[in-house]
C-alpha positions in Angstrom: 0.2 -0.2 0.3 1.5 3.3 -0.9 1.9 5.6 2.5 3.6 8.7 0.8 5.0 9.9 -2.3 7.6 13.0 -2.3 8.8 14.6 -5.9 11.4 17.5 -6.5 13.1 19.3 -9.3 10.3 16.8 -11.8 9.5 18.0 -15.2 6.9 21.2 -13.9 7.4 20.5 -10.3 10.0 22.7 -9.2 9.9 22.3 -5.1 8.9 19.3 -2.9 5.7 17.8 -4.2 3.9 15.8 -1.5 1.2 13.1 -2.3 0.0 11.4 1.0 -2.3 8.5 1.2 -2.9 8.9 4.9 -6.0 9.5 6.4 -6.9 13.4 7.5 -9.1 14.3 11.1 -12.7 14.1 8.9 -14.8 11.1 10.1 -17.0 10.4 7.0 -16.9 7.5 5.6 -14.8 5.6 8.0 -16.1 2.6 6.7 -15.6 2.4 2.9 -13.3 4.8 2.2 -10.3 4.1 4.7 -8.0 1.5 5.1 -7.2 0.8 9.3 -4.4 0.8 10.8 -2.4 -2.0 10.3 1.9 -2.3 9.3 1.3 1.3 7.9 1.1 2.7 11.3 -1.8 4.8 10.2 -5.4 4.9 8.2 -5.0 5.2 5.1 -7.1 6.3 1.8 -8.3 4.0 -0.8 -8.7 6.8 -3.6 -7.2 10.1 -4.1 -8.5 11.9 -7.2 -6.1 14.6 -8.2 -7.9 17.5 -10.5 -6.2 20.3 -12.5 -6.4 22.5 -15.5 -4.7 21.4 -19.1 -0.5 22.4 -18.3 -1.1 22.3 -14.4 0.9 19.5 -14.0 -1.7 16.6 -12.6 -0.1 13.9 -14.8 3.5 15.1 -14.5 3.0 13.9 -10.6 1.6 10.3 -12.4 5.0 10.9 -14.5 7.4 11.0 -11.7 6.3 7.8 -10.0 6.5 5.8 -13.4 10.4 7.6 -13.5 11.0 5.9 -10.1 9.6 2.7 -10.5 11.2 2.5 -14.3 14.7 3.5 -12.5 14.5 0.6 -10.3 13.3 -1.8 -12.9 15.5 -0.5 -15.2 18.5 0.5 -13.8 20.3 -2.2 -12.9 20.5 -3.8 -16.8 22.2 0.3 -18.0 25.6 0.1 -19.8 28.3 2.2 -17.5 27.9 5.6 -19.2 24.3 5.3 -20.3 22.1 8.1 -19.0 19.1 7.7 -17.0 16.5 9.2 -19.7 13.9 9.3 -16.9 15.3 12.0 -14.7 13.7 15.3 -16.3 14.8 18.1 -14.0 12.8 21.8 -14.1 14.1 23.0 -17.5 13.4 26.8 -16.9 15.8 28.0 -13.8 19.6 27.1 -14.4 19.9 25.9 -10.8 17.2 23.5 -11.1 18.3 22.5 -14.9 21.8 21.0 -13.4 20.5 19.7 -10.1 19.3 16.6 -9.7 15.6 15.2 -9.5 14.5 13.5 -6.1 11.9 11.0 -5.4 11.2 9.5 -2.2 8.1 6.7 -1.6 7.1 5.4 2.0 4.9 1.9 1.4 4.1 -1.2 2.9 5.1 -4.3 1.3 4.0 -7.9 1.0 5.8 -8.8 3.8 3.9 -5.9 5.9 7.0 -3.7 7.1 6.8 0.1 6.7 9.5 1.3 3.8 10.4 5.0 2.7 12.9 4.5 0.0 14.3 7.2 -1.9 17.0 8.8 -4.4 18.3 11.9 -6.2 20.0 11.8 -9.6 21.1 13.6 -12.8 20.5 12.4 -16.2 24.9 11.1 -15.4 23.9 9.5 -12.4 22.9 8.6 -8.6 23.7 11.3 -5.9 22.0 9.6 -3.2 19.6 6.5 -2.2 18.6 5.8 0.8 15.8 3.0 2.2 14.9 2.6 5.8 12.6 0.0 7.0 10.1 -0.3 10.3 9.9 -4.3 10.6 8.9 -3.4 14.4 7.6 0.2 14.3 10.8 1.7 14.6 12.9 3.3 12.1 16.4 1.1 10.8 18.5 2.5 8.1 19.1 -0.5 6.2 21.3 1.9 3.9 22.4 5.0 2.1 24.7 6.2 -0.5 26.1 9.7 -1.2 28.3 11.1 -3.7 31.1 13.0 -2.5 31.6 15.5 -5.0 35.4 15.8 -4.2 36.1 12.4 -4.8 33.3 11.2 -7.4 33.1 8.0 -5.1 30.5 7.1 -3.0 30.4 7.4 0.9 28.3 4.3 2.1 26.6 3.4 5.3 25.4 0.3 5.4 23.3 -1.0 8.3 23.5 -3.9 10.5 20.4 -4.9 10.5 21.0 -5.4 6.5 22.7 -9.2 6.3 24.6 -10.2 3.2 27.4 -9.7 0.8 26.5 -5.7 1.6 30.2 -4.7 0.7 30.5 -7.2 -3.1 26.4 -5.0 -3.4 28.1 -1.9 -3.0 30.9 -2.7 -5.1 29.1 -3.9 -8.2 26.6 -0.9 -8.0 27.5 1.2 -10.7 27.4 5.0 -10.9 24.0 5.0 -12.7 21.8 1.9 -11.3 20.3 1.7 -8.1 22.3 -0.6 -5.0 18.6 -1.7 -4.2 18.5 -3.2 -7.5 21.3 -4.2 -8.0 21.7 -6.1 -4.5 18.3 -8.5 -5.7 19.8 -8.8 -8.8 22.7 -10.0 -6.8 20.6 -12.5 -4.4 19.7 -10.2 -1.6 16.5 -11.6 -0.3 16.2 -9.4 2.6 15.9 -6.3 -0.1 13.8 -8.0 -2.1 10.0 -7.7 -0.5 10.2 -4.0 -1.1 12.1 -4.3 -4.8 8.9 -6.2 -5.6 6.7 -4.5 -4.5 8.3 -0.9 -6.6 8.4 -3.2 -9.7 5.6 -5.1 -9.5 2.9 -4.2 -7.0 2.7 -0.6 -8.1 0.7 -0.4 -11.4 0.9 2.6 -13.0 -1.0 3.5 -16.5 -1.3 6.0 -18.7 -5.2 6.4 -20.4 -3.6 4.7 -23.8 -2.5 2.2 -21.9 -5.2 -0.9 -22.2 -4.5 -3.8 -24.5 -7.4 -5.8 -25.0 -5.4 -8.7 -25.3 -5.1 -8.6 -21.3 -8.6 -9.3 -20.8 -8.9 -11.2 -23.7 -5.9 -13.6 -22.8 -7.5 -13.6 -18.9 -10.7 -14.8 -20.4 -9.8 -17.7 -21.8 -7.2 -19.0 -18.7 -8.7 -22.1 -16.8 -11.1 -21.6 -13.8 -12.0 -17.8 -15.7 -15.6 -18.0 -15.2 -15.6 -15.2 -12.7 -13.0 -12.6 -14.5 -15.7 -13.3 -17.3 -18.3 -12.2 -14.8 -16.6 -9.1 -14.9 -15.9 -8.2 -17.9 -19.2 -8.8 -19.3 -20.5 -7.1 -16.2 -18.2 -3.7 -17.3 -19.6 -3.5 -20.3 -22.6 -4.1 -19.3 -22.8 -1.1 -17.6 -21.4 0.6 -20.6 -24.7 -0.9 -23.1 -27.1 -2.8 -21.4 -27.8 -5.2 -25.1 -24.6 -6.6 -24.5 -25.5 -10.3 -23.0 -22.6 -12.0 -23.7 -18.5 -11.9 -26.0 -16.3 -14.6 -27.4 -12.8 -14.3 -27.5 -11.2 -16.4 -29.9 -7.5 -16.9 -30.9 -6.8 -15.3 -34.5 -6.1 -17.7 -37.2 -3.0 -15.3 -37.7 -1.9 -14.7 -34.6 2.0 -15.2 -33.9 1.8 -14.3 -30.1 4.2 -15.4 -27.0 2.7 -16.8 -24.5 2.2 -13.3 -22.9 0.8 -14.8 -19.4 4.0 -16.1 -18.5 5.9 -14.1 -15.4 3.0 -12.4 -15.0 3.5 -11.7 -11.4 5.5 -10.4 -10.6 6.7 -9.7 -14.2 3.6 -7.8 -14.7 5.4 -4.8 -16.7 7.3 -6.9 -18.9 3.6 -8.7 -19.8 1.9 -5.5 -20.4 4.9 -4.7 -23.1 4.1 -7.9 -24.7 0.4 -8.3 -24.5 0.7 -4.5 -26.6 2.6 -6.2 -29.4 -0.5 -8.8 -29.4 -3.3 -6.3 -29.6 -4.7 -8.4 -33.2 -3.8 -11.7 -31.5 -7.7 -12.4 -30.5 -10.9 -11.6 -32.1 -13.2 -10.4 -29.8 -16.9 -10.5 -30.6 -19.5 -9.1 -28.6 -23.4 -10.3 -28.8 -25.8 -7.6 -28.6 -29.4 -8.6 -27.7 -31.5 -8.1 -30.5 -35.3 -9.0 -29.9 -35.5 -13.0 -28.9 -31.7 -13.4 -30.5 -28.9 -11.8 -30.3 -26.5 -10.3 -33.0 -22.6 -10.7 -33.0 -20.6 -7.7 -33.4 -16.3 -7.1 -33.7 -15.2 -5.1 -30.8 -13.4 -2.8 -33.0 -17.1 -1.9 -34.1 -17.5 -1.2 -30.1 -18.1 2.5 -28.7 -15.1 3.4 -27.2 -16.3 3.6 -23.9 -17.3 -0.1 -23.9 -13.6 -0.9 -25.0 -12.2 0.7 -22.9 -14.1 -1.2 -20.3 -12.9 -4.4 -21.7 -9.4 -3.7 -21.8 -9.8 -2.2 -17.8 -12.5 -5.6 -16.8 -9.3 -7.9 -16.1 -6.6 -5.4 -14.7 -9.1 -3.8 -12.4 -10.2 -7.5 -10.9 -6.9 -8.8 -10.3 -5.9 -5.6 -8.8 -9.1 -5.1 -6.3 -8.4 -8.5 -5.2 -4.7 -8.7 -5.2 -4.3 -5.3 -2.9 -2.7 -3.8 -5.1 -2.0 0.2 -6.0 -3.2 1.3 -9.5 -1.8 5.2 -10.7 -3.4 6.1 -13.3 -3.6 9.2 -15.8 -6.8 10.5 -17.8 -8.7 7.7 -15.9 -12.2 9.1 -16.8 -11.3 9.9 -20.4 -14.0 7.9 -22.7 -16.2 6.9 -20.2 -19.8 8.2 -19.1 -19.7 10.0 -15.7 -22.0 7.3 -14.1 -19.3 4.4 -15.6 -16.5 6.5 -14.4 -18.1 6.6 -11.1 -18.2 3.5 -11.1 -14.7 2.5 -11.5 -13.8 4.4 -8.8 -16.6 3.3 -6.5 -15.2 -0.7 -7.0 -12.4 0.6 -5.1 -14.9 2.8 -2.2 -16.4 -0.6 -2.0 -15.4 -3.3 1.3 -17.1 -6.1 -0.9 -15.2 -5.5 -4.2 -12.4 -4.1 -2.7 -11.4 -7.5 0.0 -7.6 -7.0 -0.3 -7.4 -3.1 0.5 -6.2 -1.7 -2.8 -5.7 1.5 -3.7 -6.8 3.7 -6.9 -5.1 7.0 -7.7 -6.2 8.8 -10.8 -6.0 12.4 -12.7 -9.3 13.4 -14.2 -11.0 16.2 -15.4 -14.9 15.0 -14.4 -16.4 17.1 -11.9 -19.4 14.5 -11.3 -17.6 12.9 -8.3 -17.2 15.9 -6.6 -19.3 15.9 -4.1 -19.0 15.0 -0.8 -21.2 12.2 -0.7 -18.8 10.5 -3.0 -15.6 11.4 -1.6 -13.7 12.6 1.7 -11.8 16.0 1.2 -8.3 14.1 1.8 -9.2 12.4 -1.3 -9.0 15.3 -3.4 -6.0 17.0 -4.6 -5.5 20.6 -6.7 -2.5 20.4 -9.0 -2.1 24.6 -9.8 0.6 26.3 -11.3 1.5 29.2 -8.8 3.2 32.8 -9.4 6.6 31.2 -9.9 5.1 28.6 -13.0 5.5 25.6 -11.1 3.5 23.1 -10.1 2.1 22.4 -6.7 -0.2 20.0 -5.4 -2.3 20.9 -3.0 -5.5 18.8 -0.5 -9.0 20.3 -0.6 -8.2 19.0 3.1 -6.1 22.5 3.0 -8.9 24.6 2.2 -11.9 26.0 4.4 -14.4 24.6 3.0 -18.0 24.9 3.6 -19.5 22.3 5.8 -20.2 19.4 3.6 -18.9 21.2 0.9 -22.4 19.9 -1.0 -21.7 22.7 -3.7 -17.6 21.8 -4.3 -17.9 21.3 -8.0 -19.4 25.1 -9.0 -17.3 26.2 -6.6 -13.8 24.3 -8.1 -14.8 25.2 -11.9 -15.6 29.6 -10.2 -11.9 28.9 -9.3 -12.7 28.8 -5.3 -10.0 25.8 -5.5 -7.9 26.8 -8.5 -6.8 23.9 -10.9 -8.7 25.7 -13.5 -7.5 26.9 -17.0 -8.1 30.9 -17.0 -9.7 31.1 -20.3 -9.4 34.4 -22.3 -11.5 35.2 -25.3 -8.8 34.6 -28.0 -7.8 37.1 -30.4 -6.0 37.0 -34.0 -2.5 37.9 -34.3 -2.5 40.6 -36.5 0.0 41.2 -39.5 2.1 44.0 -38.0 1.9 41.7 -34.6 3.2 38.8 -36.3 5.7 40.3 -38.1 7.3 41.8 -35.0 6.8 38.8 -33.0 9.1 36.9 -36.0 11.4 39.9 -35.5 11.7 38.6 -32.3 12.2 35.2 -31.9 15.2 35.3 -34.8 16.9 37.5 -32.5 17.4 35.8 -29.8 19.9 32.9 -29.4 19.1 29.5 -30.0 
């Protein structure tokens, strides 16, 4: 479970931005929206929604989580001299552009231990890396590494609680690789739970990342009756005339075994699944009087196709209690269907594994006290310095019940909305002046 994520100096984020899943002071929706204290030590939220205008930086929060995960997954396979392309510092300030980007995440892994893991890096390599564990509620420093600016080497602190061939792992860690990833690759069993959570239990999607091959493949497995029912229920939510669906392998399919190592090799699976979009023939059946008519799923609406692709992954994430982070969840979904997807994570009977959902959206249909808590609503906004700030609704003074939250948000009370100005056509003289200015500027 995710407890907190922090990022500094990444894309439009110049100053430290924090997304916290820790429950605030309110007592509303306790039984449905809040995960009781466990290994986390504090009650956590099941859902967080991030709002903001276009170019406000709300998607940057998702990209930052994705960048951290990519570094964990990919860094140990990089060769000496390879750049860290995942590191993208704030570019509109010379000092920030040359400074390290920093990520820090606190979470509970499958071993029910709370961890805080972080790193700072430039494109050329890692500057700092640290991991603290809380196996008995008290912090243990398992390792830290800090680049010495004078020697260019690292100063290491390898805690007594970290067991194994620590010095060998440290020596094997290249300057553009992470110690966490390297040590696990060299058989550190103690670090594996933290690594596996970051690698496989944290699922980061964008709105285009929904290969239909995933749900199709899952539905064809033995003992997939529950998954099939879930997929059908999702599609029926979009179109009540859908009564059934069928999945067949395409005759010219050359797909590999895309289900191999689905856990923990989830990301590798998705990458393979994207290459097998045409590996299946998916037919939906619609009610037509007393009979039914089959349609190729390609002829269905964007919303129906998206729900088909979402159904199996969501069913697995809910069952396994994983964390899903997704950009533009509401895109191509009717507001009622969007609300249905979010409500799955707020339903204790559906979300038996305490899964979490973090998403960005423009859809204001769920901005109401009857659906979300104040600490579950976040606003991304660019301040006067044009850098992204992330602010929870709970930081604002809101009228009791916040029943008019949607209207107040759209009215600019909580920022995070675009400032719309009347567009004017540029005059020829103005255009010529602008062109001259651009030509005079140094590249």
